[in-house]
C-alpha positions in Angstrom: -74.8 160.2 206.6 -78.3 158.9 207.5 -80.8 157.6 205.1 -82.5 161.0 204.7 -79.2 162.6 203.6 -78.2 159.5 201.4 -81.6 159.6 199.7 -81.3 163.1 198.8 -77.7 162.6 197.4 -78.6 159.7 195.4 -81.7 161.6 193.9 -79.3 164.8 193.1 -76.8 162.5 191.5 -79.3 160.5 189.3 -81.2 163.7 188.2 -77.8 165.2 187.2 -76.7 162.4 185.4 -80.1 162.3 183.4 -79.6 165.8 182.6 -76.2 165.5 181.5 -76.9 162.6 179.3 -79.7 164.4 177.5 -77.5 167.5 176.7 -75.2 165.8 174.2 -71.7 167.4 174.0 -71.4 170.0 176.8 -68.4 171.8 178.6 -67.2 171.2 182.1 -68.6 174.6 183.0 -72.0 173.5 181.7 -71.8 170.2 183.5 -70.9 172.0 186.8 -73.7 174.6 186.2 -76.2 171.7 185.8 -75.0 170.0 188.9 -75.3 173.3 190.8 -78.9 173.9 189.6 -80.2 170.5 190.3 -78.7 170.6 193.9 -80.4 174.0 194.4 -83.7 172.7 193.4 -83.6 169.8 195.7 -82.6 172.0 198.6 -85.6 174.2 197.5 -87.8 171.2 197.7 -86.6 169.9 200.9 -87.4 173.3 202.3 -90.7 173.8 201.1 -91.8 170.2 202.2 -90.7 171.2 205.7 -87.9 168.8 205.7 -84.6 169.1 207.6 -81.9 170.6 205.7 -78.7 168.4 205.3 -76.6 170.7 207.2 -78.9 170.4 210.2 -79.1 166.5 210.2 -77.5 164.9 213.1 -74.1 163.2 212.6 -73.1 159.8 213.9 -71.0 159.7 217.1 -68.3 157.6 215.3 -67.0 157.8 211.8 -67.1 155.0 209.3 -63.2 154.6 209.9 -63.7 154.4 213.5 -66.5 151.7 213.2 -64.3 149.7 210.8 -61.4 149.8 213.3 -63.7 148.6 216.0 -65.1 145.8 213.9 -61.5 144.8 212.8 -60.4 144.7 216.6 -63.4 142.6 217.6 -62.9 140.1 214.7 -59.0 139.7 215.6 -59.9 139.1 219.3 
């Protein structure tokens, strides 16, 4: 995940948390609905601004696990 996708995810999480905190006691279904609505609003904003949608972003050539494994091998040699 690159910085663009990470930034969008952090923004989605913080906005969802803020809304949930302001809604006193709510059910799990209501919380899921809030999460979904915030995610849709953020996707809509990205699209309106002409940004790249998360599913269209490039992915790294190596996974985090692969990089950690390589780093461990380098340290051990």
